[in-house]
C-alpha positions as CSV (number, residue, x, y, z in Angstrom):
1,M,77.4,-36.8,-97.6
2,K,79.0,-33.4,-97.2
3,Q,76.1,-31.7,-99.0
4,I,73.6,-33.5,-96.8
5,L,75.5,-32.5,-93.7
6,I,75.7,-28.9,-94.8
7,L,72.0,-28.9,-95.6
8,S,71.2,-30.4,-92.3
9,V,73.3,-27.7,-90.5
10,A,71.6,-25.0,-92.5
11,T,68.2,-26.5,-91.8
12,L,69.0,-26.7,-88.1
13,F,70.1,-23.1,-88.1
14,F,66.9,-22.0,-89.8
15,V,64.7,-24.0,-87.5
16,T,66.6,-22.8,-84.4
17,T,66.5,-19.1,-85.6
18,S,62.8,-19.4,-86.4
19,C,62.1,-20.9,-83.0
20,A,64.1,-18.1,-81.3
21,Q,62.2,-15.5,-83.3
22,N,58.9,-17.1,-82.4
23,N,59.9,-17.3,-78.8
24,N,60.8,-13.6,-78.8
25,K,57.5,-12.8,-80.5
26,D,55.7,-14.9,-77.8
27,K,57.7,-13.1,-75.1
28,N,56.9,-9.7,-76.6
29,N,53.2,-10.8,-76.9
30,D,53.3,-12.0,-73.3
31,K,54.9,-8.6,-72.2
32,N,52.2,-6.7,-74.1
33,T,49.5,-8.8,-72.7
34,S,50.9,-8.4,-69.2
35,A,51.2,-4.7,-69.6
36,T,47.7,-4.4,-70.9
37,S,46.5,-6.6,-68.1
38,Q,48.2,-4.4,-65.6
39,E,46.8,-1.3,-67.1
40,N,43.3,-2.8,-67.0
41,S,43.8,-3.9,-63.4
42,A,45.0,-0.4,-62.4
43,V,41.9,1.2,-64.1
44,Q,39.6,-1.3,-62.3
45,T,41.3,-0.6,-59.0
46,A,41.0,3.2,-59.5
47,S,37.3,2.8,-60.6
48,Y,36.6,1.0,-57.4
49,A,38.4,3.7,-55.4
50,F,36.3,6.4,-57.1
51,G,33.2,4.6,-56.0
52,V,34.4,4.3,-52.4
53,D,35.3,8.0,-52.4
54,V,31.9,9.2,-53.7
55,A,30.1,6.9,-51.3
56,S,32.1,8.1,-48.3
57,T,31.3,11.7,-49.2
58,L,27.6,10.9,-49.5
59,K,27.6,9.0,-46.2
60,N,28.8,12.2,-44.4
61,Y,25.4,13.8,-45.4
62,N,23.6,11.0,-43.5
63,I,20.6,11.1,-45.8
64,E,17.9,8.9,-44.4
65,G,16.5,6.5,-47.0
66,F,19.2,7.3,-49.6
67,D,18.4,5.2,-52.7
68,V,21.6,3.5,-54.0
69,E,19.8,2.0,-57.0
70,K,18.6,5.4,-58.2
71,F,22.0,6.8,-57.6
72,N,23.5,4.0,-59.8
73,E,20.9,4.7,-62.5
74,G,21.7,8.4,-62.6
75,F,25.4,7.7,-62.5
76,K,25.2,5.4,-65.5
77,N,23.0,7.7,-67.5
78,S,25.2,10.7,-66.9
79,Y,28.5,8.7,-67.5
80,N,27.1,7.3,-70.7
81,D,25.7,10.7,-71.6
82,D,22.5,9.6,-73.2
83,G,21.5,13.2,-74.0
84,K,18.3,13.0,-72.0
85,I,19.6,14.7,-68.8
86,D,18.8,18.3,-68.0
87,Y,21.8,19.2,-66.0
88,Q,20.6,22.6,-65.0
89,A,17.3,21.2,-63.7
90,N,19.3,18.5,-61.9
91,R,21.5,21.0,-60.1
92,Q,18.4,22.9,-59.0
93,I,16.9,19.7,-57.6
94,L,20.0,19.0,-55.6
95,Q,20.3,22.6,-54.3
96,D,16.7,22.6,-53.1
97,F,17.0,19.2,-51.5
98,M,20.3,20.1,-49.7
99,T,18.8,23.4,-48.5
100,A,15.8,21.6,-47.1
101,L,18.0,18.8,-45.6
102,Q,20.3,21.4,-43.9
103,T,17.3,23.2,-42.4
104,Q,15.9,20.0,-41.1
105,K,19.2,18.9,-39.6
106,S,19.8,22.3,-38.1
107,E,16.5,22.3,-36.3
108,K,17.0,18.7,-35.1
109,N,20.5,19.4,-33.8
110,I,19.5,22.6,-32.0
111,N,16.6,20.8,-30.3
112,E,18.5,17.7,-29.4
113,G,21.4,19.8,-28.0
114,K,19.1,21.9,-25.9
115,E,17.3,18.9,-24.5
116,F,20.6,17.2,-23.7
117,L,22.1,20.2,-21.9
118,E,18.9,20.7,-19.9
119,K,19.0,17.1,-18.7
120,N,22.8,17.1,-18.2
121,A,22.7,20.2,-16.0
122,K,20.9,18.1,-13.4
123,E,23.7,15.5,-13.3
124,N,25.8,15.3,-10.2
125,G,29.0,17.3,-10.4
126,V,28.0,19.2,-13.6
127,I,28.4,23.0,-13.4
128,T,26.8,25.4,-15.9
129,T,28.5,28.7,-16.5
130,E,26.8,32.0,-17.5
131,S,27.7,31.4,-21.2
132,G,25.9,28.1,-21.2
133,L,29.1,25.9,-21.1
134,Q,28.8,22.9,-18.8
135,Y,31.8,21.1,-17.2
136,K,32.6,18.4,-14.7
137,I,35.9,17.9,-13.0
138,I,36.8,14.2,-13.4
139,E,40.2,14.3,-11.7
140,E,41.6,17.2,-9.6
141,G,45.0,18.3,-10.7
142,T,47.8,19.3,-8.4
143,G,49.4,22.1,-10.5
144,N,48.4,25.6,-11.5
145,Y,45.3,26.7,-13.4
146,P,46.1,27.8,-17.0
147,T,44.9,31.2,-18.3
148,A,43.3,31.9,-21.7
149,D,46.7,33.3,-22.8
150,D,48.7,30.1,-22.0
151,K,49.9,27.3,-24.2
152,V,49.1,23.8,-22.9
153,L,50.0,20.2,-23.5
154,A,46.9,18.0,-23.4
155,H,45.2,14.8,-24.4
156,Y,41.6,14.8,-25.4
157,A,38.7,12.9,-27.0
158,G,35.6,14.4,-28.6
159,T,32.2,12.9,-29.2
160,L,28.8,14.0,-30.3
161,I,25.9,13.8,-27.8
162,D,25.0,10.4,-29.2
163,G,28.4,9.0,-28.3
164,R,30.0,8.9,-31.7
165,E,33.6,9.9,-31.5
166,F,34.9,12.4,-34.0
167,D,38.4,13.0,-32.8
168,S,40.9,11.7,-30.3
169,S,44.6,12.5,-29.6
170,Y,44.9,9.0,-28.1
171,K,44.0,7.4,-31.4
172,N,44.7,10.0,-34.1
173,N,48.1,11.3,-32.9
174,E,49.8,8.0,-32.1
175,N,48.8,8.4,-28.4
176,K,50.8,11.6,-28.1
177,P,49.4,14.7,-26.4
178,L,49.0,17.9,-28.4
179,E,50.5,21.3,-27.6
180,F,48.3,24.3,-28.5
181,P,47.6,27.9,-27.4
182,L,44.3,28.4,-25.7
183,S,43.9,31.6,-27.7
184,G,43.5,29.5,-30.8
185,V,40.8,27.0,-29.8
186,I,37.0,27.1,-29.7
187,A,35.3,29.3,-27.2
188,G,34.2,26.3,-25.1
189,W,37.8,25.3,-24.6
190,K,39.0,28.8,-23.9
191,E,36.6,29.1,-21.1
192,G,36.6,25.4,-19.9
193,I,40.2,24.3,-19.8
194,P,41.2,27.1,-17.3
195,K,38.7,25.4,-14.9
196,V,41.1,22.5,-14.3
197,K,44.6,22.3,-12.8
198,E,47.7,20.8,-14.3
199,G,47.5,17.0,-14.0
200,G,43.7,17.1,-13.9
201,K,41.0,15.9,-16.2
202,I,37.8,17.8,-17.2
203,K,34.7,17.0,-19.2
204,L,33.3,19.8,-21.3
205,F,29.7,19.9,-22.6
206,V,29.9,22.6,-25.3
207,P,26.7,24.1,-26.9
208,Y,26.9,24.8,-30.6
209,N,27.4,28.5,-30.2
210,L,30.6,27.9,-28.2
211,A,31.8,25.1,-30.6
212,Y,31.6,25.4,-34.4
213,G,28.3,27.3,-34.6
214,E,26.1,26.8,-37.6
215,R,28.7,25.3,-39.9
216,A,29.6,21.7,-40.3
217,V,33.3,20.7,-40.0
218,P,34.5,19.2,-43.3
219,G,35.8,15.7,-43.2
220,T,34.2,14.9,-39.9
221,I,30.8,13.8,-38.6
222,I,30.3,17.2,-36.9
223,E,27.2,18.8,-38.5
224,G,26.1,22.4,-38.1
225,Y,24.6,23.4,-34.7
226,S,26.1,20.4,-33.0
227,T,26.6,20.2,-29.2
228,L,29.9,18.6,-28.5
229,I,31.4,16.7,-25.6
230,F,35.1,16.7,-24.8
231,E,37.2,14.9,-22.2
232,V,40.4,16.8,-21.7
233,E,43.5,15.7,-19.7
234,L,45.6,18.8,-18.9
235,I,49.1,17.4,-18.7
236,K,50.9,20.7,-18.2
237,I,51.1,24.4,-18.9
238,V,53.9,25.0,-21.5
239,K,56.1,27.9,-20.4
């Protein structure tokens, strides 16, 4: 009886130990599986983010008729490196295409801006200066006129001539006005903002040569040779 009891205890200990070891192995396997799953999930999430990033960059070029299926085909072939791609020839294709696209967009933006300003000059209340800047006083202020050497506090919103907004202190700066020196802004602002008094609001129609010229503004929808519209609320001159 004593031998059977001892044997039973020993057997129970063995079974219990074995189960514990198996449970630990299962837990370790679960941890490894979970870690691998998390790594795969992170890679998948990052892969998606890469796709979004590339697509958002391409969308800024606003290429009419862009073929997503051909893009996917080229992406897969290059990523899998099938050895059939002539990368030098491919770079030349892109360079030629982008040069032609930029020329086309430049001519389009210049012509559309010119037509817009010619029509806008006839609108009630719009004044055209010698430089080609156009402005309209929306609200008369009660304070002083700033000078080109002053620092001002102002709210503003900027759009293209088609109405698309590219910047706004109301939205992008937590609805807080910005403080800036007039000596450090585009020519259209240097000339235009001194046309309104403190507390007033002015609308500026800025031809490309008084805005950002022939260059596009990275990270925005502003292309080269773009005529821009700004609505500026001059809160005060900062002393």
